C-alpha positions in Angstrom: 104.1 86.5 86.1 107.4 87.6 87.1 109.9 88.3 84.2 113.3 87.7 84.7 116.8 88.7 82.3 120.3 87.1 82.0 122.6 88.9 84.0 126.0 89.1 81.3 128.1 90.2 84.6 127.3 87.7 86.9 131.1 87.9 87.9 131.0 91.0 89.4 129.7 92.1 92.6 127.2 94.6 92.7 123.8 95.2 94.5 120.8 96.1 92.5 118.0 98.3 94.7 114.0 98.9 94.0 111.9 101.0 96.3 108.3 101.0 95.6 106.8 103.3 98.0 102.8 102.7 97.1 102.9 99.3 98.4 99.3 98.5 100.0 97.8 94.7 101.1 94.8 94.5 103.4 95.0 93.3 107.2 93.0 89.7 107.5 92.0 90.8 110.9 90.1 94.0 110.3 90.4 94.1 106.6 91.5 97.4 106.4 94.7 98.7 104.0 97.9 98.4 105.1 100.6 100.5 103.4 104.3 100.2 103.6 107.4 101.5 101.5 109.1 98.2 100.1 112.7 97.9 99.8 114.6 95.4 97.6 118.3 95.0 97.1 119.6 91.6 96.1 123.4 90.6 94.4 122.0 88.8 91.2 123.9 86.0 90.2 122.8 84.9 86.9 119.1 86.2 86.7 117.8 89.7 87.1 114.5 90.7 87.5 112.6 92.9 85.4 111.4 96.1 86.7 107.9 96.1 85.1 106.8 92.9 86.4 108.1 93.6 89.8 106.2 96.5 90.1 102.8 94.4 88.8 104.0 91.7 91.4 103.7 94.1 94.6 100.7 95.5 93.2 99.0 92.4 93.2 99.2 92.0 96.7 96.6 95.2 96.9 93.3 92.8 97.6 95.1 90.3 99.5 94.4 89.8 103.2 98.0 88.9 104.9 99.5 89.7 107.8 102.6 92.4 107.7 105.3 90.2 108.5 103.7 87.0 106.3 103.8 89.4 103.4 107.1 90.3 103.8 108.6 86.4 103.8 105.9 85.5 100.9 108.2 88.2 98.8 111.4 87.6 99.6 110.8 83.3 98.6 108.9 84.4 95.8 111.8 87.0 94.2 114.5 84.3 95.3 112.5 81.9 93.7 112.2 83.6 90.8 116.0 85.1 90.6 118.4 83.1 92.7 119.9 85.3 93.8 123.2 85.7 96.1 122.0 87.1 98.1 118.5 89.5 98.6 117.0 91.8 101.5 113.4 93.0 101.7 112.7 96.0 104.0 109.0 96.7 104.6 108.4 100.4 105.8 104.8 99.9 106.9 102.4 103.0 107.9 101.5 104.0 112.0 98.7 101.8 112.9 97.6 101.3 116.6 99.9 104.2 117.3 102.9 102.1 116.1 105.1 102.1 113.3 106.6 98.6 111.5 109.5 98.4 110.3 109.8 94.2 108.8 113.9 93.2 107.4 113.7 89.4 105.7 116.9 88.1 104.0 118.0 85.8 101.5 120.1 83.9 102.9 119.5 85.3 106.6 123.2 85.6 107.3 122.8 88.6 104.8 121.1 91.0 106.8 123.8 91.0 109.4 126.3 91.8 106.3 124.1 94.3 104.7 122.9 96.0 107.5 127.4 96.2 108.3 128.0 97.7 104.4 125.0 100.4 105.4 126.7 101.6 108.1 130.2 102.4 105.8 128.2 104.8 103.9 126.2 106.6 106.3 
């Protein structure tokens, strides 16, 4: 389902950001919809992710019953398998439920999250 393309400038270090503000999945406990904004930042290696197929992939979770923590890690695993990036950060900001907001981060490799957070502070 995820389409990719060969990156012509693979020697360069550059981040590609995506933001998807209409993500939904279903709670496996209540069956209610979970709403989130998903952001994906990745440093490509040799393969890039095609925008439309990424959007369709994220939309495919609409009727899936899955815990919020699990969905973020599944997205990371699937995207890393598809494009083998040097680094990737997935961030999901879930809408308020039971009086609490939830933002989940997942990173490939795990150390990427620390470096990414430091770089973001430099540009804030």
